[in-house]
C-alpha positions in Angstrom: -23.8 -15.3 -8.2 -20.1 -15.6 -7.9 -19.4 -15.5 -3.9 -19.3 -18.5 -1.9 -19.9 -18.8 1.4 -18.7 -21.9 3.9 -19.3 -21.9 6.6 -17.8 -23.7 9.3 -18.3 -28.1 10.2 -21.8 -27.3 11.4 -21.9 -28.5 14.8 -25.9 -27.9 15.6 -28.6 -27.0 14.5 -28.2 -23.6 15.7 -24.9 -23.0 13.7 -26.2 -24.5 10.1 -29.3 -22.0 10.6 -27.6 -18.8 11.3 -24.8 -20.2 8.1 -27.7 -20.4 6.2 -29.1 -16.9 6.9 -25.9 -15.7 6.3 -26.0 -17.7 2.4 -29.4 -16.5 1.6 -27.5 -13.1 2.5 -24.6 -13.3 0.7 -27.5 -14.0 -2.6 -29.0 -10.4 -1.6 -25.7 -8.2 -1.6 -24.3 -9.8 -4.4 -27.4 -9.3 -6.1 -28.0 -5.4 -5.1 -23.6 -5.4 -5.9 -24.0 -6.5 -9.3 -27.5 -4.1 -10.1 -25.6 -0.7 -9.0 -22.6 -1.8 -12.0 -19.7 -3.4 -8.7 -17.8 -6.0 -10.3 -15.9 -8.0 -8.5 -13.9 -10.4 -8.1 -15.5 -14.1 -6.9 -15.4 -13.7 -3.6 -15.3 -17.1 -1.1 -16.8 -15.9 2.6 -15.2 -18.4 5.2 -16.5 -18.4 9.5 -13.4 -18.8 11.1 -12.4 -18.2 14.5 -11.1 -14.8 16.1 -7.9 -17.1 16.6 -7.0 -17.7 12.6 -8.5 -14.9 11.7 -6.3 -12.3 13.3 -3.3 -14.7 12.3 -4.2 -14.7 8.5 -4.4 -10.3 10.4 -1.0 -10.3 11.7 0.2 -12.6 8.4 -1.2 -10.2 6.0 -1.4 -13.8 3.4 -2.3 -17.0 4.8 0.6 -19.4 4.5 3.3 -16.9 4.6 6.4 -17.4 6.3 7.3 -17.2 10.0 8.5 -14.3 11.5 8.6 -12.6 14.9 7.4 -9.6 14.2 4.3 -11.5 12.5 3.8 -13.4 15.9 3.8 -10.2 17.9 1.4 -8.3 15.6 -1.2 -11.5 16.3 -0.1 -11.2 20.2 -1.2 -7.4 20.7 -3.9 -7.3 17.8 -5.4 -10.8 19.5 -5.0 -9.6 23.1 -6.6 -5.8 21.7 -9.7 -8.0 20.7 -9.7 -10.7 24.2 -9.8 -7.5 26.1 -12.5 -5.3 23.7 -10.4 -2.3 22.9 -10.5 -3.2 19.1 -12.0 -5.6 16.5 -11.1 -6.1 13.2 -14.4 -5.9 11.1 -13.2 -7.3 8.0 -10.1 -9.3 6.6 -10.1 -9.6 3.0 -6.9 -10.9 0.6 -6.4 -10.1 -2.5 -6.7 -13.0 -5.6 -9.0 -14.5 -8.0 -11.2 -15.9 -6.6 -10.6 -13.2 -3.8 -10.9 -14.8 -0.1 -12.5 -12.7 2.8 -13.1 -14.2 6.4 -15.9 -13.0 8.7 -15.8 -14.4 12.5 -17.3 -16.8 14.1 -18.7 -15.3 17.0 -19.7 -12.1 15.6 -24.1 -11.5 15.3 -25.3 -12.4 11.8 -25.5 -8.3 11.0 -21.7 -8.1 11.2 -20.9 -10.8 9.2 -23.7 -9.5 6.8 -22.2 -6.0 6.8 -19.1 -6.9 6.3 -20.2 -8.9 2.9 -21.5 -5.4 1.8 -18.6 -4.0 3.0 -16.1 -6.9 1.2 -17.8 -6.6 -1.6 -16.1 -3.1 -2.4 -12.7 -4.0 -2.0 -12.9 -7.1 -4.2 -14.4 -4.6 -6.7 -12.0 -2.0 -6.3 -8.8 -4.9 -6.5 -10.5 -6.0 -9.8 -11.1 -2.4 -11.8 -8.7 0.0 -10.4 -5.9 1.0 -12.2 -2.7 0.5 -9.6 -3.3 -2.8 -9.2 -3.1 -3.7 -12.7 -0.2 -5.9 -12.3 -0.9 -6.9 -8.9 0.3 -10.3 -9.1 -3.2 -12.6 -7.7 -2.4 -16.4 -7.1 0.2 -14.0 -3.8 -1.5 -16.7 -1.7 -0.2 -20.3 -3.6 3.0 -17.7 -4.0 3.4 -17.0 -0.3 2.4 -20.2 0.3 5.8 -22.1 -2.3 7.5 -19.2 -0.2 7.0 -19.8 3.6 8.1 -23.7 2.2 11.7 -22.5 0.5 12.2 -20.4 3.8 11.3 -23.5 6.0 13.8 -25.5 3.6 16.4 -23.0 4.6 15.8 -22.6 8.1 16.4 -27.0 8.0 19.7 -26.7 6.2 21.3 -22.9 7.4 20.0 -22.9 11.1 16.5 -21.1 11.8 19.4 -18.0 13.2 20.6 -17.5 9.5 18.1 -17.2 8.1 15.6 -15.3 10.3 18.1 -12.4 10.7 18.4 -12.3 6.9 15.4 -11.6 6.9 15.2 -9.1 9.8 17.7 -7.0 7.7 15.6 -7.6 4.6 12.3 -7.1 6.3 13.9 -3.7 7.2 14.0 -2.0 4.2 11.2 -3.8 2.0 9.2 -0.4 1.4 12.4 0.4 -0.5 11.8 -0.6 -3.8 11.0 0.5 -7.5 7.1 -0.6 -7.9 7.0 1.0 -11.7 9.6 -1.4 -12.4 7.8 -4.8 -10.5 10.5 -7.8 -13.3 13.5 -7.0 -12.8 16.9 -9.3 -15.2 18.6 -11.8 -12.7 22.0 -10.3 -11.9 24.2 -11.2 -15.1 21.2 -9.0 -17.9 20.7 -6.8 -16.2 25.0 -6.0 -16.0 25.0 -7.7 -19.7 22.2 -4.5 -20.4 24.3 -2.1 -18.0 27.2 -2.9 -20.0 25.7 -3.1 -24.1 24.5 0.8 -22.3 27.5 1.7 -21.4 29.0 1.4 -25.1 26.6 2.4 -26.9 26.9 5.5 -24.6 30.5 5.6 -24.8 30.8 4.8 -29.5 32.1 7.9 -30.7 30.2 9.7 -33.9 32.0 9.3 -36.6 30.3 10.3 -40.2 28.0 7.5 -41.2 27.1 6.7 -38.3 23.7 4.6 -38.8 21.3 3.1 -35.9 22.7 -0.3 -37.5 26.3 0.1 -36.9 26.5 -1.4 -33.5 26.3 -4.4 -35.4 29.2 -3.9 -36.6 32.9 -4.8 -35.6 34.8 -2.2 -34.6 38.7 -1.4 -33.7 39.9 -4.3 -31.3 37.5 -7.0 -30.4 33.9 -7.2 -29.7 35.2 -8.3 -26.0 38.3 -5.6 -25.3 35.9 -2.7 -26.2 32.8 -4.0 -23.8 36.2 -5.2 -21.4 36.7 -1.4 -21.5 33.5 0.9 -20.7 32.7 -2.6 -18.2 35.4 -0.5 -16.6 34.0 2.7 -16.7 30.4 1.8 -15.8 29.0 2.7 -12.7 26.8 0.2 -10.7 24.0 1.2 -10.9 24.7 3.3 -14.4 21.5 5.3 -13.2 20.3 6.0 -9.6 18.6 2.9 -8.7 14.8 3.2 -6.4 15.0 -0.2 -6.1 17.6 -1.0 -2.8 15.7 -4.8 -2.2 16.3 -5.9 -6.1 19.6 -4.1 -6.5 20.7 -5.8 -2.9 19.1 -9.3 -4.6 21.3 -8.5 -7.5 24.6 -7.2 -6.5 25.8 -7.8 -2.5 28.4 -9.4 -3.5 28.9 -12.0 -0.4 24.8 -12.9 -0.4 24.9 -16.5 -0.7 22.0 -17.8 -3.1 19.4 -19.5 -0.7 19.6 -15.6 1.0 19.4 -13.9 -2.4 15.8 -16.2 -2.5 15.3 -14.1 0.8 15.6 -10.8 -0.7 13.8 -11.6 -3.7 10.6 -13.2 -1.8 10.7 -10.1 0.8 10.4 -7.6 -2.3 7.8 -10.0 -3.9 5.6 -9.8 -1.2 5.9 -6.0 -0.1 5.7 -4.6 -4.0 2.2 -7.1 -3.8 1.6 -5.4 -0.7 2.2 -1.5 -2.6 -1.1 -0.7 -3.5 -2.6 -1.6 -0.6 -0.7 0.6 0.6 -0.7 3.5 -2.4 -5.0 3.4 -2.6 -5.5 2.6 1.9 -7.9 6.1 1.8 -9.0 5.1 -1.9 -9.9 1.9 -0.9 -11.7 1.6 2.6 -13.7 5.0 1.1 -14.9 2.7 -1.5 -16.2 -0.1 0.2 -17.7 2.0 3.2 -19.1 4.1 0.7 -20.8 0.5 -0.9 -21.6 -0.9 2.4 -23.7 1.9 3.7 -25.4 1.5 -0.2 -26.0 -1.7 -0.3 -27.6 -2.3 3.3 -29.8 -0.1 3.2 -31.2 -1.5 -0.1 -31.6 -4.3 2.1 -33.6 -2.8 5.1 -35.5 -1.3 2.1 -36.6 -4.3 0.6 -37.2 -6.0 4.0 -34.5 -8.1 3.4 -33.3 -7.2 7.3 -35.0 -7.0 10.7 -35.2 -3.8 11.5 -33.3 -4.5 14.9 -30.6 -5.2 12.5 -31.3 -2.0 10.1 -30.7 -0.8 13.9 -27.5 -2.5 14.2 -25.9 -2.0 11.1 -25.7 1.8 10.9 -24.5 1.9 14.4 -21.4 -0.9 13.7 -21.2 1.8 10.3 -20.8 5.2 12.4 -18.3 3.0 14.4 -16.4 2.4 12.1 -16.2 5.5 9.6 -16.1 8.6 12.9 -14.1 11.0 12.1 -10.4 10.5 14.6 -10.3 14.1 15.9 -6.0 13.6 15.4 -5.4 11.1 12.9 -7.0 10.8 9.5 -10.0 7.4 9.1 -9.1 6.4 5.7 -12.9 4.9 5.1 -14.2 8.1 6.9 -12.4 10.7 4.5 -12.4 7.5 1.3 -17.0 7.7 1.5 -16.7 12.1 2.3 -14.7 12.4 -1.0 -17.1 9.9 -3.1 -20.3 11.2 -1.1 -19.5 14.7 -2.5 -18.5 13.0 -6.2 -22.3 11.8 -6.3 -23.7 14.9 -5.2 -21.4 17.2 -7.3 -22.7 15.1 -10.6 -26.5 14.9 -9.1 -27.5 18.2 -8.5 -27.9 17.2 -4.4 -25.4 19.0 -3.2 -26.4 22.2 -0.6 -28.3 25.3 -1.7 -24.3 27.0 0.4 -22.7 24.5 -1.8 -24.0 24.8 -4.9 -24.2 28.9 -4.2 -20.0 28.8 -3.4 -19.5 26.8 -6.7 -21.4 29.3 -8.5 -19.7 32.3 -6.9 -16.6 30.1 -8.2 -17.6 29.9 -11.9 -17.5 26.0 -11.5 -20.2 24.4 -13.2 -23.0 23.3 -11.1 -25.4 19.8 -12.3 -29.9 19.7 -12.4 -31.2 18.0 -9.5 -31.3 14.1 -9.7 -33.4 11.7 -7.3 -34.2 8.4 -9.7 -31.7 5.3 -7.9 -28.1 5.8 -7.9 -27.3 2.8 -10.4 -28.8 5.0 -12.9 -27.9 8.4 -12.6 -25.5 10.2 -14.1 -23.2 10.3 -11.1 -22.6 6.9 -11.6 -20.2 7.2 -14.4 -18.1 9.4 -12.4 -17.9 7.5 -9.2 -16.3 4.7 -11.2 -13.2 6.9 -12.9 -13.0 8.3 -10.3 -12.4 4.6 -8.1 -10.7 3.1 -11.3 -7.8 5.8 -12.3 -6.4 7.1 -8.9 -4.2 6.2 -6.2 -4.8 8.6 -2.8 -2.3 11.0 -3.8 -3.9 11.8 -7.5 -7.6 11.3 -5.0 -7.1 13.6 -2.8 -5.0 16.6 -5.5 -8.0 16.2 -8.2 -11.2 16.1 -5.9 -10.5 17.6 -2.3 -12.1 21.4 -2.5 -13.3 23.9 0.6 -16.5 21.5 0.7 -15.1 18.2 1.3 -12.8 19.9 3.8 -16.2 22.0 5.4 -17.8 18.3 5.5 -15.3 16.4 7.0 -14.5 19.6 9.5 -11.0 19.2 8.5 -8.6 21.5 10.2 -4.5 21.5 11.3 -3.4 21.3 14.4 -0.2 22.5 16.1 0.4 22.2 19.4 1.3 25.5 21.5 1.8 27.0 24.9 -0.4 30.1 25.4 2.5 30.9 28.2 5.0 29.9 30.0 3.4 29.0 32.6 0.2 27.5 30.6 1.0 23.9 28.8 1.5 23.2 25.7 -2.3 22.2 23.9 -3.8 21.6 20.5 -4.7 25.0 18.6 -6.1 25.5 14.8 -3.7 26.6 12.6 -4.9 26.7 8.9 -8.1 25.7 8.3 -7.2 26.7 4.2 -8.9 23.9 2.3 -5.6 24.4 -0.1 -2.8 23.9 2.6 -5.1 20.6 4.3 -4.9 19.1 1.0 -1.0 20.5 -0.1 -0.5 18.7 3.8 -2.1 15.5 2.6 -0.7 14.3 -0.8 2.7 16.1 0.3 2.3 13.4 2.8 1.8 10.9 0.5 5.4 11.5 -2.1 6.8 7.8 -2.3 3.6 6.7 -0.3 4.6 8.0 3.1 8.0 7.0 2.8 11.9 8.5 2.8 13.2 7.3 -1.5 16.4 6.0 -1.3 18.6 5.6 -4.4 21.4 3.7 -4.8 24.1 5.3 -6.3 27.0 3.6 -7.1 27.6 0.2 -6.2 31.2 0.3 -5.8 32.0 3.2 -4.2 35.9 4.6 -3.3 36.6 1.8 -5.8 36.6 -0.5 -2.5 32.8 -2.2 -2.8 31.3 0.2 -0.7 27.5 0.7 -1.2 26.5 4.6 -1.8 23.2 5.8 -0.9 21.1 9.3 -1.0 18.5 10.2 0.2 16.3 12.5 -2.3 15.4 15.7 -0.2 12.0 17.0 -0.2 12.5 19.5 2.8 12.8 17.1 5.1 16.2 15.2 6.7 16.2 11.9 7.6 15.3 10.7 10.9 18.7 9.9 12.5 17.6 6.7 14.9 16.1 5.8 11.5 19.5 5.6 10.2 20.8 4.6 12.6 18.9 1.2 13.6 18.7 0.5 9.7 22.0 1.1 8.4 23.3 -2.0 9.8 20.8 -4.4 8.6 21.7 -2.7 5.0 25.4 -4.0 5.7 24.7 -6.8 7.2 23.7 -8.0 3.2 26.3 -6.4 1.6 28.4 -6.4 3.4 31.0 -3.8 3.2 31.0 -0.2 4.4 27.2 1.2 4.0 27.1 5.1 3.1 24.1 7.1 2.9 23.8 10.5 1.7 21.2 13.3 2.9 20.6 16.6 4.5 20.0 18.6 7.2 16.7 20.2 8.0 17.5 23.2 6.9 19.2 21.9 3.4 22.1 23.8 4.0 24.6 21.2 4.9 25.2 17.6 3.2 25.1 14.9 5.6 26.5 11.8 5.2 26.3 8.5 7.8 28.7 5.7 7.6 28.2 2.4 8.9 31.4 0.5 9.0 30.8 -2.8 10.6 31.7 -1.3 14.0 29.6 2.2 14.7 27.1 5.0 12.6 29.6 7.8 12.2 28.1 11.8 10.4 30.3 14.0 8.7 29.5 16.7 7.2 30.3 16.6 2.7 
């Protein structure tokens, strides 16, 4: 077994017995997970008080730098927990080995349930392709970053550091997840100039791929100098706003560039988790259900515990009438994949697929670990993100099973209050709305177009219009933060919702102005 249980220091016999019970349960849970082809990271479980669990939940990573927004999140979550309004069931850190935390006041069966759930997550972290480039030492890296930020606070003043963090965190989601390793400023400029020189070189008879190695008329420095003058910065739209500011903001001090780099690095770490919320939570819910059911079938938990975890499970995967519960939707899709390939759909569902010309499979009643569905379940988990998962697997059967509809607020007459009514139950439109909402991970895409706009060092950004205009309040609150880092006028281009007019917002350090192009 490579799962490790780390109890709090036992202060009495009751705690010692409970810790021993959890440690033994983890061995059974781990064995069942491996029997079913799960391949999790080594996972360390630690029992901790609520104050510690909620602090880590608010910060996202143990040892991360301090910021007032994390303190606010902690206070909100802890207050809701103290008043019994909400509760963190599981907290697991994506690292190798993974770190998971169990609430010390939980009944043992709740923590056994959480252990089974966590192994689904650590299997997902290790094997889903979206996480392939995620650094697995982030807790250690975050702790080192926190120490550097602490030293900046000592030398530059806490307020100066906090203002830089405020600005960087305001745009932390504007990164390019496909270009994690960005060059530093000098190397980047060198590469851009070389590319600009190559693009500008007039074609001549006899040119070959080796001509770049030979000098042309005039010195190399003169040629590169002329090309540099004509070079756009960046030479192509750049989605990595944080990375571009880190490298090219003209007035940032070195410590500020490092702070921006820290925020960018941690945002890249969290990106795969944001991008696979439905898949990841669904996979964990799918497996805690099966592992705990197996624990009951093998007599490894009592009848009372068996009843308790089913109630807990119902609460976790309960559908939300007004929003998507990722645990519920993800688990339902995996269950559909299992039923489809194992031939265990209902007669009505099978008839529906046959009517549509979709092949169906003979019924399989053996153990899940040996089932025809198992390779397909792991393939679906490994090679998708939420958007492709919905696009590839969501169909009418899943829409019916989850009772998903599109609701709209309508007023039946001028004398009635607005109420929510079913506007559409077509599964294709539901699927398309879900996938559309996941474009760019649900964040408006903003590209850097020009870092020297009007030849005055101004920053020109462009919103990639997808039929939805930018929220004016978002723009008016965010532009000053970007200006605080760039310290020259900042412009952002978008379109009106109808798509007819081009809008440009400009912040010059005093006021946000809007005009049409």
